[in-house]
Legacy VTK file of the C-alpha trace (Angstrom):
# vtk DataFile Version 3.0
C-alpha trace
ASCII
DATASET POLYDATA
POINTS 415 float
14.533 -44.609 42.071
18.086 -43.506 41.413
17.407 -43.439 37.630
14.320 -41.272 38.153
16.330 -38.869 40.251
18.987 -38.565 37.541
16.364 -37.988 34.826
14.675 -35.324 36.937
17.991 -33.588 37.490
18.820 -33.637 33.749
15.366 -32.270 32.883
15.707 -29.516 35.447
19.085 -28.520 34.031
17.699 -28.472 30.483
14.759 -26.299 31.512
17.091 -24.001 33.392
19.241 -23.709 30.281
16.223 -22.815 28.145
15.043 -20.254 30.688
18.517 -18.725 30.844
18.687 -18.516 27.049
15.270 -16.852 26.930
16.291 -14.482 29.706
19.339 -13.444 27.736
17.218 -12.460 24.756
16.181 -8.826 24.477
12.393 -8.683 24.218
10.937 -5.927 22.054
7.294 -4.965 21.743
6.057 -4.605 18.176
2.672 -3.436 16.846
1.405 -4.309 13.385
-1.653 -3.069 11.492
-2.262 -5.772 8.914
-4.835 -8.519 9.232
-6.178 -11.307 7.040
-3.748 -13.350 4.983
-1.030 -10.683 5.183
-1.331 -10.594 8.957
-1.013 -14.368 9.132
2.097 -14.313 6.917
3.639 -11.542 9.025
3.027 -13.470 12.253
4.701 -16.516 10.698
7.729 -14.350 9.855
7.882 -13.136 13.447
7.813 -16.726 14.687
10.561 -17.688 12.246
12.730 -14.795 13.451
12.156 -15.639 17.117
13.123 -19.274 16.523
16.310 -18.330 14.682
17.531 -15.395 16.764
19.814 -16.024 19.732
19.573 -12.473 21.014
16.144 -10.957 20.253
12.552 -11.959 20.952
9.763 -10.034 19.197
6.475 -9.714 21.081
4.241 -8.855 18.111
0.682 -7.610 18.688
-1.998 -6.991 16.064
-3.405 -3.533 16.795
-6.309 -3.418 14.360
-6.684 -1.806 10.947
-4.859 1.316 9.816
-7.299 3.714 11.458
-7.413 1.850 14.760
-3.645 1.535 14.894
-3.136 5.223 14.113
-5.406 6.094 17.042
-3.478 3.795 19.376
-0.131 5.240 18.315
-1.455 8.780 18.773
-2.655 7.953 22.303
0.610 6.195 23.120
2.635 9.174 21.942
0.729 11.388 24.368
1.050 8.897 27.231
4.669 7.956 26.450
3.735 4.262 26.250
4.928 3.514 22.742
6.109 0.060 21.651
9.707 -0.447 20.562
8.729 -0.715 16.908
5.875 -1.261 14.547
4.416 -1.766 11.106
2.055 1.186 11.065
0.297 3.542 8.641
1.591 7.071 8.041
4.649 6.183 10.113
6.629 9.377 9.322
3.858 11.441 10.943
4.420 9.614 14.238
8.217 9.680 14.055
9.731 12.446 11.947
7.141 15.018 12.984
8.171 14.627 16.636
11.878 14.573 15.821
12.335 10.785 15.830
14.765 9.932 13.022
16.200 6.770 14.546
15.556 4.925 11.284
17.644 7.446 9.351
20.499 7.090 11.831
20.537 3.269 11.768
20.032 3.191 8.004
23.218 5.192 7.462
25.131 3.489 10.279
27.558 0.527 10.226
24.683 -1.999 10.078
22.626 -0.063 7.545
20.886 -1.347 4.424
21.894 -1.125 0.774
19.772 1.916 -0.017
20.524 1.698 -3.744
18.690 -1.637 -3.930
15.446 0.099 -2.919
13.376 2.187 -5.331
13.906 5.910 -4.736
10.167 6.553 -4.578
9.887 4.193 -1.614
12.419 6.274 0.277
10.542 9.409 -0.674
7.299 7.930 0.679
9.036 7.344 4.032
10.415 10.841 4.496
9.290 13.662 6.736
10.748 17.119 6.233
13.403 15.678 3.925
14.694 12.922 6.216
13.861 9.210 6.207
11.636 8.417 9.170
10.473 4.854 8.410
11.242 1.863 6.176
9.238 0.531 3.210
7.666 -2.901 3.599
4.007 -3.655 2.841
3.531 -1.282 -0.062
0.973 -1.519 -2.835
0.074 0.352 -6.016
-3.111 0.515 -8.095
-3.427 -2.041 -10.887
-5.984 -2.661 -13.640
-7.945 -5.917 -13.401
-9.883 -6.985 -16.475
-12.339 -9.720 -17.414
-11.004 -11.396 -20.551
-14.169 -13.438 -21.073
-16.379 -10.343 -21.275
-14.004 -8.617 -23.667
-14.091 -11.645 -25.970
-17.883 -11.862 -25.822
-18.104 -8.195 -26.788
-15.901 -8.790 -29.845
-12.829 -7.131 -28.361
-9.313 -8.474 -28.188
-8.858 -9.755 -24.600
-6.131 -7.311 -23.639
-5.894 -4.242 -21.458
-6.043 -0.667 -22.758
-2.739 1.188 -22.591
-4.127 4.744 -22.791
-7.166 6.666 -21.607
-8.429 6.908 -25.184
-8.165 3.144 -25.680
-9.990 2.563 -22.413
-12.873 4.841 -23.442
-13.080 3.197 -26.874
-13.199 -0.301 -25.385
-15.615 0.690 -22.612
-17.956 2.296 -25.162
-18.036 -0.900 -27.224
-18.683 -2.900 -24.055
-21.569 -0.618 -23.148
-23.106 -1.033 -26.610
-22.624 -4.813 -26.476
-24.314 -5.020 -23.066
-27.261 -2.973 -24.311
-27.650 -5.083 -27.464
-27.441 -8.335 -25.511
-29.644 -6.982 -22.726
-27.016 -7.751 -20.113
-28.373 -6.377 -16.856
-26.415 -4.712 -14.039
-23.311 -4.423 -16.228
-20.714 -1.668 -15.828
-17.674 -1.248 -18.094
-15.446 0.504 -15.499
-15.297 1.199 -11.773
-12.713 2.330 -9.238
-12.047 1.168 -5.702
-10.235 3.517 -3.261
-11.321 6.336 -5.512
-9.315 9.135 -3.879
-6.145 7.071 -4.417
-7.098 6.391 -8.036
-7.817 10.043 -8.773
-4.307 10.892 -7.599
-2.985 8.513 -10.272
-5.199 10.102 -12.943
-3.872 13.558 -12.051
-0.264 12.358 -12.261
-0.932 10.524 -15.554
-2.107 13.802 -17.046
1.066 15.601 -15.979
-0.516 17.254 -12.962
0.864 17.681 -9.466
-0.735 17.076 -6.096
1.382 19.436 -3.960
4.049 22.075 -4.437
7.705 21.309 -3.682
7.659 22.278 0.007
4.199 20.792 0.683
2.703 24.107 1.706
-0.045 24.184 -0.940
-1.986 21.830 -3.190
-1.790 22.220 -6.977
-4.938 20.246 -7.726
-6.724 23.318 -9.095
-4.159 23.834 -11.866
-5.101 22.966 -15.448
-3.486 19.511 -15.808
-5.106 18.278 -12.596
-8.507 19.768 -13.434
-8.384 18.113 -16.866
-7.894 14.741 -15.135
-10.926 15.411 -12.933
-12.924 16.373 -16.027
-11.933 13.076 -17.653
-13.100 11.223 -14.545
-16.480 12.961 -14.787
-16.692 12.200 -18.516
-16.588 8.477 -17.742
-19.762 8.925 -15.713
-21.409 11.251 -18.236
-20.863 8.654 -20.985
-22.364 5.892 -18.875
-19.040 4.058 -18.636
-18.663 4.305 -14.845
-21.338 4.614 -12.142
-21.373 7.526 -9.726
-21.115 7.067 -5.986
-20.844 3.277 -5.756
-17.092 2.795 -5.751
-17.270 0.726 -2.565
-19.054 -1.973 -4.591
-16.513 -2.025 -7.433
-14.612 -5.150 -6.359
-17.774 -7.146 -5.637
-19.233 -6.205 -9.028
-16.054 -7.298 -10.785
-15.891 -10.612 -8.920
-19.543 -11.238 -9.784
-18.696 -10.887 -13.479
-20.736 -7.695 -13.923
-17.806 -5.393 -14.708
-15.079 -5.425 -17.334
-12.400 -3.164 -15.800
-11.573 -2.720 -12.126
-9.052 -0.244 -10.742
-7.931 -1.731 -7.417
-4.892 -2.290 -5.212
-2.206 -4.863 -5.912
-2.885 -6.054 -2.366
-6.220 -7.416 -3.612
-4.742 -9.659 -6.308
-4.719 -12.824 -4.205
-8.295 -12.350 -2.990
-9.705 -11.494 -6.413
-7.787 -14.150 -8.350
-8.815 -16.809 -5.843
-12.501 -15.863 -6.051
-13.429 -15.093 -9.673
-14.852 -17.808 -11.917
-13.791 -16.253 -15.221
-10.546 -15.662 -17.081
-8.984 -12.665 -15.340
-5.792 -10.732 -16.003
-4.067 -7.630 -14.690
-2.170 -4.822 -16.369
-0.442 -1.557 -15.644
-2.807 1.384 -15.324
-3.506 3.024 -18.680
-1.668 6.314 -19.088
-2.347 9.573 -20.830
0.474 12.098 -21.102
2.567 9.637 -19.107
2.252 6.442 -17.100
2.098 6.961 -13.359
0.906 5.078 -10.296
0.669 6.154 -6.698
2.026 4.363 -3.645
0.209 3.192 -0.525
0.725 0.987 2.502
2.182 0.979 5.990
5.843 1.210 7.016
8.326 -0.254 9.477
9.611 2.011 12.200
11.066 2.190 15.691
10.429 4.406 18.695
12.935 5.735 21.257
13.882 3.269 23.988
17.064 1.933 25.551
20.070 1.462 23.291
19.767 -2.285 23.764
16.137 -2.361 22.635
16.776 -0.018 19.717
19.607 -2.231 18.489
17.346 -5.280 18.850
14.544 -3.558 16.957
16.906 -2.662 14.118
18.084 -6.276 13.964
14.477 -7.409 13.438
13.673 -4.683 10.882
16.842 -5.467 8.932
15.935 -9.164 8.918
12.469 -8.427 7.528
14.063 -6.484 4.673
16.608 -9.058 3.525
16.072 -9.832 -0.181
14.957 -13.379 0.674
12.285 -12.192 3.088
11.102 -9.398 0.794
10.672 -11.957 -2.008
8.792 -14.370 0.248
6.564 -11.594 1.631
5.659 -10.348 -1.850
4.992 -13.832 -3.215
2.713 -14.756 -0.317
0.778 -11.484 0.005
0.788 -9.638 -3.336
2.448 -6.543 -1.875
5.033 -5.194 -4.273
8.725 -5.956 -3.603
10.519 -2.917 -2.232
13.973 -4.089 -3.364
15.009 -4.023 -7.024
17.023 -7.246 -6.843
13.969 -9.207 -5.720
12.319 -8.983 -9.140
15.026 -11.274 -10.518
14.812 -13.822 -7.707
13.810 -17.408 -8.446
10.816 -17.126 -6.121
9.344 -14.112 -7.925
10.079 -15.499 -11.388
8.328 -18.726 -10.395
5.412 -16.652 -9.093
5.166 -14.868 -12.461
5.146 -18.186 -14.303
2.523 -19.805 -12.071
0.393 -16.734 -11.326
1.007 -14.185 -14.108
-1.500 -11.664 -12.754
1.178 -10.573 -10.249
3.608 -9.535 -12.983
2.120 -6.207 -14.106
1.932 -4.887 -10.561
5.604 -5.570 -9.955
6.830 -4.370 -13.348
5.065 -1.008 -13.142
7.182 -0.035 -10.125
9.314 2.089 -12.444
6.279 4.368 -12.892
5.619 4.923 -9.193
5.301 8.562 -8.116
5.170 9.315 -4.404
5.065 12.349 -2.184
6.643 12.802 1.219
4.429 12.543 4.253
3.261 15.887 5.579
0.934 16.504 8.506
-2.126 17.338 6.396
-1.785 14.299 4.099
-4.773 12.598 5.682
-6.827 15.762 5.216
-5.843 15.839 1.529
-7.250 12.324 1.090
-10.470 13.304 2.861
-10.839 16.392 0.689
-10.232 14.302 -2.454
-13.114 12.070 -1.388
-15.320 15.135 -0.975
-14.189 16.461 -4.365
-15.181 13.205 -6.064
-18.626 13.300 -4.467
-19.085 16.926 -5.495
-18.199 16.357 -9.150
-19.933 13.004 -9.531
-23.213 14.361 -8.161
-22.814 17.654 -10.049
-22.932 19.893 -6.992
-19.708 21.561 -8.189
-17.805 21.724 -11.470
-14.332 20.124 -11.527
-12.704 23.566 -11.316
-14.950 24.677 -8.452
-14.372 21.434 -6.570
-10.600 21.670 -7.081
-10.566 25.302 -5.913
-12.500 24.299 -2.803
-10.017 21.501 -2.011
-7.045 23.845 -2.388
-8.645 26.442 -0.095
-9.713 23.909 2.537
-6.251 22.350 2.644
-4.602 25.789 2.806
-6.784 26.633 5.809
-5.689 23.407 7.522
-2.024 24.107 6.833
-2.362 27.671 8.191
-4.014 26.421 11.392
-1.214 23.915 11.974
1.672 26.315 11.470
LINES 1 416
415 0 1 2 3 4 5 6 7 8 9 10 11 12 13 14 15 16 17 18 19 20 21 22 23 24 25 26 27 28 29 30 31 32 33 34 35 36 37 38 39 40 41 42 43 44 45 46 47 48 49 50 51 52 53 54 55 56 57 58 59 60 61 62 63 64 65 66 67 68 69 70 71 72 73 74 75 76 77 78 79 80 81 82 83 84 85 86 87 88 89 90 91 92 93 94 95 96 97 98 99 100 101 102 103 104 105 106 107 108 109 110 111 112 113 114 115 116 117 118 119 120 121 122 123 124 125 126 127 128 129 130 131 132 133 134 135 136 137 138 139 140 141 142 143 144 145 146 147 148 149 150 151 152 153 154 155 156 157 158 159 160 161 162 163 164 165 166 167 168 169 170 171 172 173 174 175 176 177 178 179 180 181 182 183 184 185 186 187 188 189 190 191 192 193 194 195 196 197 198 199 200 201 202 203 204 205 206 207 208 209 210 211 212 213 214 215 216 217 218 219 220 221 222 223 224 225 226 227 228 229 230 231 232 233 234 235 236 237 238 239 240 241 242 243 244 245 246 247 248 249 250 251 252 253 254 255 256 257 258 259 260 261 262 263 264 265 266 267 268 269 270 271 272 273 274 275 276 277 278 279 280 281 282 283 284 285 286 287 288 289 290 291 292 293 294 295 296 297 298 299 300 301 302 303 304 305 306 307 308 309 310 311 312 313 314 315 316 317 318 319 320 321 322 323 324 325 326 327 328 329 330 331 332 333 334 335 336 337 338 339 340 341 342 343 344 345 346 347 348 349 350 351 352 353 354 355 356 357 358 359 360 361 362 363 364 365 366 367 368 369 370 371 372 373 374 375 376 377 378 379 380 381 382 383 384 385 386 387 388 389 390 391 392 393 394 395 396 397 398 399 400 401 402 403 404 405 406 407 408 409 410 411 412 413 414
C-alpha cells in the first residue's frame, strides 16, 4: 500500500511538471493553406518544432485551399479575429496593405535572417508598396515536363527544346508522326495554369506585365502582344488545343502529350504516376529565359509582444537552411535559400530523382512582381484574354487592350 502511494505521488509530480512546462510555453495560432502531401509534411514540421521548443507551442490549423483561406483571412481582418501567423496566399495584401510590416521589422532586427542568402526575386514577391510584408516559403515556378519515349518514337532526340523555335520544330514533327502512325487523341503541347504560363511567355519575349509603380499594365505593348500571338500560333498550327488546359496534366500522365508546362509543385505527383520515361527542363526561352513565381508566404499578424516574438521564432525555424532543404526535397517546392542548392540533401535528391534539378537550377531566371491590390484581377483578366484569343472572339491586340483598360478601371475605382 505504501509503495502504491509513493508511485502515485511520483506520477502526480511528473504530470504536474509536464503541465507546468506546457503552461510556460507561449501558444500561437497558425493557419496554413496547403493540403495533400505538402500539408502532411508541413504538419510534421510543426510537430517537430513543438517537440523541440521549450518556449513556444504552435497550434496549426489547415484552413482550406488558397481561395478558401483568403476568404477566411479577409473575414478575420474585418472581425479582428486574426491568428498570430500563417502560411497564406497573397500575404502582402493582408499585411502590407493594412500597414502591417511586422515581418520587415523582425527581419531587420537583432534576430533577423541572412537576407543575402535568399534570392532577390523572392523578396520582391513578398513586398507591398516597397516594403517586405511576408516571408518566402512554399514557392514554385513553371517547368517543362516531356515524354522521352514519345520523342524517341517520333525520331527525335529525347531532349527538351531550349527555344520557342526549337519547340515549334519538334512539336510539328510530333504532329506529323502522330498523323502518320494514326495515334489518336495525341497533343504535342499543352499548358496548365495558363494565365501563369502566359506571364512567362510575355517575359521571355522581353515584355512587361506592369509599369514600375504598378499603376498600369503594359500587356498591350508590342513585346507582350507578340508573345500572345505566338501562343495563338501554337493553336493555329494544331500544336496545342484551345480551351482544355485544365486537362493538360491528365493528358500528359496518360501518355497522350509530349510537352507539359506545369508547376514544379506537381513534380512529385507526376513522376510518381507516369508509366513512361519522363524528364523535366527549364522553360524554353525566346529573347531571354524567364519564369514566373507562385506560391503562398509566411507571415504574422499583430498581437502581444510575447506572441509576436514566439511567432517569429517559429517562422525563423522554418527558414533555417536545414528545414528549407528538407521541405524542398519532400515537396518539390523550390528552395528559397541559395545555400540550400549545395546541401547534401538536395544533391542526393538530384542524383536519385533528377527531374527536380531543372526546377531548382532555373531559379536564376525567376522574374517576379510586387504584390499590388489588383493582382488577383490581373490574373482573372489574363484568363479572359486567353479565352478571347483562343476562341477568336478578339485579336491578341484587341484582347490585350481590353485587359489594360479593365485593369485601369479597377485601379481607378480602388484609389
